[in-house]
C-alpha positions in Angstrom: 0.0 0.0 0.0 1.1 3.6 -0.7 2.2 5.6 2.3 -0.3 8.2 3.4 0.5 12.0 3.7 -1.9 14.6 4.9 -1.7 18.2 3.6 -3.6 20.7 5.8 -4.8 23.7 3.7 -6.4 23.6 0.3 -5.1 26.9 -1.0 -2.9 27.2 -4.1 0.3 26.3 -2.3 -1.1 23.5 -0.3 -2.7 22.0 -3.5 0.6 22.4 -5.4 2.5 20.5 -2.6 -0.2 17.9 -2.5 0.3 17.3 -6.3 4.1 17.0 -5.9 3.6 14.4 -3.2 0.9 12.6 -5.2 3.2 12.5 -8.3 5.9 11.0 -6.0 3.7 8.0 -5.3 2.1 8.9 -2.0 -1.5 8.5 -1.0 -2.3 12.2 -0.3 -5.3 13.5 1.6 -5.8 17.3 1.3 -7.8 18.8 4.1 -9.7 22.1 3.7 -12.5 23.6 5.7 -14.4 24.7 2.6 -17.0 22.1 1.5 -17.2 23.7 -1.9 -13.4 23.4 -2.5 -13.4 19.8 -1.3 -16.2 19.0 -3.6 -14.6 20.6 -6.7 -11.3 18.8 -6.0 -13.0 15.4 -5.5 -15.6 15.6 -8.3 -14.2 18.0 -10.8 -10.5 17.6 -10.1 -9.8 21.3 -10.1 -9.1 24.0 -7.5 -10.5 27.5 -8.4 -7.3 29.0 -6.9 -5.4 27.4 -9.7 -7.4 28.1 -12.7 -7.1 25.9 -15.8 -5.2 23.1 -14.0 -6.5 19.6 -13.9 -5.6 17.8 -10.6 -4.7 14.1 -10.3 -7.8 12.0 -9.9 -6.1 10.1 -7.1 -5.8 13.2 -4.9 -8.5 13.1 -2.2 -9.8 16.1 -0.3 -11.8 16.1 2.9 -13.1 18.6 5.5 -12.3 16.1 8.3 -9.0 16.7 10.0 -9.2 13.3 11.6 -9.7 11.5 8.3 -6.8 13.4 6.7 -4.2 12.6 9.4 -5.3 9.1 10.5 -2.5 6.7 9.6 -0.4 9.4 7.9 3.4 9.2 8.0 3.6 13.0 7.6 1.4 16.0 7.9 2.2 19.2 5.9 0.7 22.4 7.4 0.0 24.9 4.6 -2.5 27.4 6.1 -2.2 31.1 6.6 0.1 32.0 9.5 -2.6 33.4 11.7 -4.5 30.0 11.4 -1.4 27.8 12.3 -2.1 27.9 16.1 -5.7 26.9 15.7 -4.8 24.0 13.4 -2.1 22.9 15.8 -4.6 22.8 18.7 -6.9 20.7 16.5 -4.1 18.3 15.6 -3.3 17.6 19.3 -4.4 14.0 20.1 -4.8 13.0 16.4 -1.2 12.3 15.4 0.6 9.0 15.4 3.8 9.2 17.6 6.1 8.6 14.7 4.6 11.2 12.4 6.7 14.0 10.8 5.3 17.5 10.8 6.3 19.8 7.9 5.4 23.5 8.1 5.1 25.3 4.7 3.3 28.3 6.1 5.3 31.5 6.0 4.9 34.2 8.7 5.5 35.3 12.2 2.7 35.2 14.8 1.6 38.7 15.5 1.3 38.7 19.3 3.9 36.1 20.3 6.5 36.9 17.5 7.0 33.2 17.2 8.0 31.4 14.0 5.5 28.8 12.6 7.5 25.8 13.8 7.6 27.4 17.3 3.8 27.9 17.2 3.2 24.3 16.3 5.7 23.1 18.9 4.0 25.1 21.6 0.6 23.5 21.0 1.5 19.9 20.4 2.7 17.3 22.9 6.4 17.3 23.7 7.0 14.1 21.8 6.6 16.0 18.6 8.9 18.9 19.4 11.9 17.5 17.5 9.9 16.3 14.5 8.9 19.7 13.0 10.6 20.5 9.7 10.3 23.9 7.9 9.9 24.0 4.1 10.5 27.3 2.3 12.1 28.8 -0.8 11.3 30.6 -4.1 8.3 28.5 -5.2 5.1 30.0 -6.6 2.3 27.4 -6.6 1.3 28.5 -10.1 4.7 27.2 -11.5 5.1 24.2 -9.2 1.7 22.8 -10.3 3.0 22.9 -13.9 6.1 21.0 -13.0 8.3 24.0 -13.8 11.8 23.6 -12.3 11.7 24.7 -8.6 14.2 24.6 -5.7 13.3 24.7 -2.0 14.9 24.1 1.3 13.8 21.9 4.2 15.3 22.7 7.6 15.7 20.9 10.9 18.7 20.5 13.2 18.3 16.7 12.9 20.1 15.9 9.6 18.3 12.5 9.2 14.9 14.0 9.7 15.6 16.8 7.2 16.8 14.2 4.7 13.7 12.2 5.2 11.5 15.1 4.2 13.9 16.0 1.4 13.4 12.5 -0.1 9.7 12.8 0.4 9.4 15.9 -1.8 12.3 15.5 -4.3 11.4 15.0 -7.9 12.8 15.8 -11.4 11.1 19.2 -11.3 11.1 19.9 -7.5 14.6 19.9 -6.1 15.0 20.0 -2.3 18.0 21.1 -0.3 18.6 20.6 3.4 19.7 23.2 6.0 20.1 22.8 9.8 19.3 26.5 10.3 15.5 26.4 10.8 15.5 29.9 12.3 17.1 31.5 9.2 15.0 29.5 6.8 11.7 30.5 8.5 12.6 34.1 9.0 13.8 34.5 5.4 10.5 33.1 4.1 8.4 35.3 6.4 10.1 38.7 6.3 10.7 38.8 2.5 6.9 39.3 2.2 7.2 42.8 3.7 9.9 43.8 1.3 7.7 42.4 -1.6 5.0 44.8 -0.6 7.5 47.6 -0.7 8.6 46.4 -4.2 5.0 46.5 -5.4 4.5 50.0 -4.0 7.6 51.1 -5.9 6.3 49.6 -9.1 2.9 51.1 -8.5 4.7 54.5 -8.3 6.5 53.6 -11.6 10.0 54.0 -10.0 11.6 51.4 -12.2 14.4 48.9 -11.9 16.9 50.9 -9.9 14.5 51.3 -7.0 13.6 47.6 -7.2 17.3 46.6 -7.0 17.8 48.9 -4.1 14.8 47.4 -2.2 16.0 43.8 -2.8 19.6 44.4 -1.7 18.8 46.6 1.2 15.9 44.4 2.1 18.1 41.3 2.5 20.4 43.3 4.7 17.5 44.1 7.0 16.3 40.5 7.0 19.8 39.2 7.8 20.2 41.8 10.6 17.1 40.6 12.3 17.9 36.9 11.7 21.4 37.0 13.1 20.0 38.8 16.2 17.6 35.9 16.6 20.2 33.2 16.3 20.2 32.4 12.6 23.3 31.9 10.5 24.2 34.9 8.3 25.0 32.7 5.3 21.4 31.3 5.1 20.2 34.6 3.8 22.4 34.4 0.8 20.6 31.1 -0.2 17.3 30.1 -1.6 15.2 31.0 1.4 16.8 34.4 1.8 17.9 36.2 -1.4 16.3 33.6 -3.7 12.8 33.9 -2.2 13.2 37.6 -1.9 13.9 38.1 -5.6 11.1 36.0 -6.8 8.6 37.5 -4.4 9.6 41.1 -5.3 9.7 40.6 -9.0 7.0 38.1 -10.0 3.5 38.7 -11.3 2.4 35.6 -9.1 3.4 37.4 -5.9 0.4 38.3 -3.8 2.4 40.7 -1.6 3.9 42.5 -4.6 0.4 42.7 -6.1 -1.0 44.2 -2.9 1.8 46.7 -2.8 1.2 47.7 -6.4 -2.4 48.5 -5.6 -1.3 50.7 -2.7 1.4 52.4 -4.9 -1.3 53.0 -7.5 -3.4 55.0 -5.0 -5.6 52.5 -3.2 -5.9 52.3 0.6 -4.9 49.1 2.4 -8.5 48.2 2.9 -9.4 48.7 -0.8 -6.3 46.7 -1.9 -7.1 43.8 0.5 -10.8 43.7 -0.6 -9.6 43.0 -4.2 -7.3 40.1 -3.1 -8.6 36.6 -3.5 -5.9 35.0 -1.3 -4.0 36.1 1.8 -1.0 38.5 1.5 1.0 37.4 4.5 3.2 40.5 4.5 0.6 42.7 6.1 0.4 40.7 9.4 4.1 40.0 9.3 4.8 43.7 8.9 3.1 44.4 12.2 4.9 41.5 13.9 8.3 42.3 12.6 8.0 46.1 13.3 7.2 45.4 16.9 9.8 42.7 17.2 12.6 44.8 15.7 11.9 47.6 18.1 11.8 45.2 21.0 15.3 43.9 19.9 16.5 47.4 18.9 17.3 46.2 15.3 17.4 48.9 12.6 15.0 48.0 9.8 14.1 51.2 8.0 12.2 49.6 5.1 10.1 47.6 7.6 9.5 50.7 9.6 8.2 52.6 6.6 6.0 49.8 5.4 4.4 49.7 8.8 3.7 53.4 8.6 2.1 53.0 5.1 0.0 50.0 6.1 -1.1 51.0 9.6 -0.6 54.8 9.9 -1.8 55.8 6.4 1.5 57.4 5.5 1.8 58.6 1.9 4.1 56.2 0.0 5.8 59.2 -1.8 6.8 60.6 1.6 8.2 57.3 2.6 10.6 57.4 -0.4 11.9 60.8 0.6 12.4 59.6 4.2 14.3 56.5 3.1 16.5 58.3 0.6 17.3 61.2 2.9 18.3 59.1 6.0 21.7 59.9 7.4 24.7 58.7 5.4 25.7 55.1 6.0 28.4 52.6 5.1 27.0 50.0 2.7 28.6 47.1 4.6 29.4 48.2 8.0 31.4 45.2 9.0 33.9 45.7 6.2 34.3 49.4 7.0 35.0 48.6 10.7 37.3 45.7 10.0 39.5 47.7 7.6 39.4 50.8 10.0 38.4 52.8 7.0 
């Protein structure tokens, strides 16, 4: 019999990962709370979030969390970040003791400032605390579902566990790397969404490529600064879940966060922009969490600060540009300047 894997969350990314696992020969159960979505997956073999794509007939969807996880060797959590704690509470008592938990949700919890693996760990029994693996990287669902070449990273301090999940997802179109730095992998995947909103605003203001390049390079500097302060490895942010994910999210037409930012840069309010979005743009909630976290840790993140002011204090995006450009003169790479006593 095929080994069973449960995927929790029937959005575009959850569905794409479910298809990857199905194509790798697993018996995949996709759980979603929407009866309408479950019905269209089971009966029509489509998901309206991924228009024009025919899903494998073997893929099963259910609204029952218990049915999805019963007997599964792994559970993949792919719900919006603000739902992860609720789902984790619901999972308690339903999981086999040997199950592996993969979090593919990207975000930082607003009140606690915890990463998604930490939220799951906090809600589940202690026996699962070392069995949570993070999956992240530059991977739009719209391309993964079409078997376009994609690379991602799975992270856990336990090398064997990370390799187990790597083997689970690896295919000829979905290449998976491992990394022991789960802090850096999760932070890179979460914080880049804030910078992507900034990139969208820049494009909405028609500022062009120079501004986009500046946002990407200075954005990764801010992400790295926060990550290192929280115990991540600096080099992680030069990889797929840092710079790689940041580039694709800031530049792609598939990026929800960039799309939201574009609407704001074009003159819409946050409320108007959100009302036109079909799917969740994680960067909005993450902006509030990271703004508060960076101030708590006394970490300088000027782009994040200005995005917070646009999103939650109604600051004019054009004024933000002036404030960013006219900040006090700085070294580009402070560590080099200090090391060389320049």
